[in-house]
C-alpha positions as CSV (number, residue, x, y, z in Angstrom):
1,X,24.7,3.8,11.3
2,X,24.5,6.9,13.5
3,X,24.7,10.2,11.7
4,X,25.6,13.2,13.9
5,X,23.1,16.0,13.8
6,X,21.7,15.9,10.3
7,X,19.5,18.9,9.2
8,X,16.1,19.0,10.8
9,X,14.3,19.1,7.4
10,X,15.8,15.7,6.5
11,X,14.6,14.2,9.8
12,X,11.1,15.7,9.4
13,X,11.0,14.3,5.8
14,X,12.1,10.9,7.0
15,X,9.5,10.8,9.8
16,X,6.7,12.0,7.5
17,X,7.6,9.4,4.8
18,X,7.7,6.7,7.5
19,X,4.3,7.7,8.8
20,X,2.8,7.8,5.3
21,X,4.3,4.5,4.5
22,X,2.9,3.0,7.6
23,X,-0.6,4.2,6.7
24,X,-0.4,2.9,3.2
25,X,1.0,-0.5,4.2
26,X,-1.5,-0.9,7.0
27,X,-4.3,0.0,4.6
28,X,-3.1,-2.6,2.1
29,X,-2.9,-5.2,4.9
30,X,-6.4,-4.5,6.2
31,X,-8.3,-4.1,2.9
32,X,-6.2,-6.4,0.7
33,X,-6.4,-3.7,-1.8
34,X,-3.3,-4.5,-3.9
35,X,-2.9,-8.2,-3.2
36,X,-4.8,-11.4,-2.8
37,X,-1.9,-13.3,-1.1
38,X,-2.1,-13.7,2.7
39,X,1.7,-13.6,2.9
40,X,1.8,-10.2,1.2
41,X,-0.9,-8.9,3.5
42,X,1.0,-10.1,6.6
43,X,4.3,-8.7,5.3
44,X,2.5,-5.4,4.6
45,X,1.0,-5.3,8.1
46,X,4.4,-6.1,9.7
47,X,6.2,-3.4,7.6
48,X,3.5,-0.9,8.3
49,X,3.5,-1.5,12.1
50,X,7.3,-1.3,12.2
51,X,7.4,1.9,10.1
52,X,4.7,3.5,12.3
53,X,6.4,2.5,15.5
54,X,9.8,3.8,14.3
55,X,8.2,7.1,13.2
56,X,6.6,7.4,16.6
57,X,9.9,6.6,18.3
58,X,11.7,9.3,16.4
59,X,9.0,11.8,17.2
60,X,9.1,11.0,20.9
61,X,12.8,10.9,21.4
62,X,14.9,14.0,21.8
63,X,18.3,12.6,21.0
64,X,20.8,14.6,19.2
65,X,21.7,11.6,17.1
66,X,19.2,10.0,14.7
67,X,19.7,6.5,13.4
68,X,18.6,6.2,9.8
69,X,17.9,2.8,8.5
70,X,18.5,2.8,4.8
71,X,16.3,-0.2,4.4
72,X,13.4,1.9,5.8
73,X,13.9,4.2,2.8
74,X,12.8,1.4,0.5
75,X,9.4,1.0,2.3
76,X,7.8,4.0,0.5
77,X,8.7,2.5,-2.8
78,X,7.2,-0.8,-1.8
79,X,4.1,0.9,-0.6
80,X,3.9,3.0,-3.8
81,X,4.2,-0.2,-5.9
82,X,1.4,-1.8,-3.9
83,X,-0.8,1.2,-4.5
84,X,0.0,1.2,-8.2
85,X,-0.7,-2.5,-8.6
86,X,-3.9,-2.1,-6.6
87,X,-5.3,0.7,-8.8
88,X,-4.2,-1.1,-12.0
89,X,-5.8,-4.4,-10.9
90,X,-9.0,-2.6,-9.7
91,X,-9.5,-1.0,-13.1
92,X,-8.9,-4.3,-14.9
93,X,-11.3,-6.1,-12.6
94,X,-14.0,-3.5,-13.1
95,X,-13.6,-3.8,-16.9
96,X,-13.8,-7.6,-16.7
97,X,-16.9,-7.5,-14.6
98,X,-18.6,-5.1,-17.0
99,X,-17.7,-7.3,-19.9
100,X,-19.0,-10.4,-18.2
101,X,-22.3,-8.6,-17.3
102,X,-22.7,-7.4,-20.8
103,X,-22.1,-11.0,-22.1
104,X,-24.7,-12.4,-19.7
105,X,-27.2,-9.7,-20.8
106,X,-26.6,-10.4,-24.5
107,X,-26.9,-14.1,-23.9
108,X,-30.2,-13.7,-22.0
109,X,-31.5,-11.4,-24.7
110,X,-30.6,-13.8,-27.4
111,X,-32.1,-16.7,-25.5
112,X,-35.4,-14.8,-24.9
113,X,-35.6,-13.9,-28.6
114,X,-35.2,-17.5,-29.7
115,X,-37.9,-19.0,-27.5
116,X,-41.1,-20.3,-29.0
């Protein structure tokens, strides 16, 4: 859908949000921060590359008409969800590792106290 001459602030916000989305999704794809699935990593990489390319295209073109893809407006929500899940899982994983280390330490202490 082509929208004739929308306000510049909307276009700037759209480009900045696309660029930030690209950075977040590419970070998720490279580091596997919020996912363990290869399919999710590949999809995040493709979405990040497309969002970054489209933001670059919008910056480099001097058209008086800007095409806004409404599906691209959903990418920041997807990226935010991935970040939220990554931070939540990271905290849970840290807690599980700490509990496992404490259990191993307690078992070693108990075993060393019971030796003859």
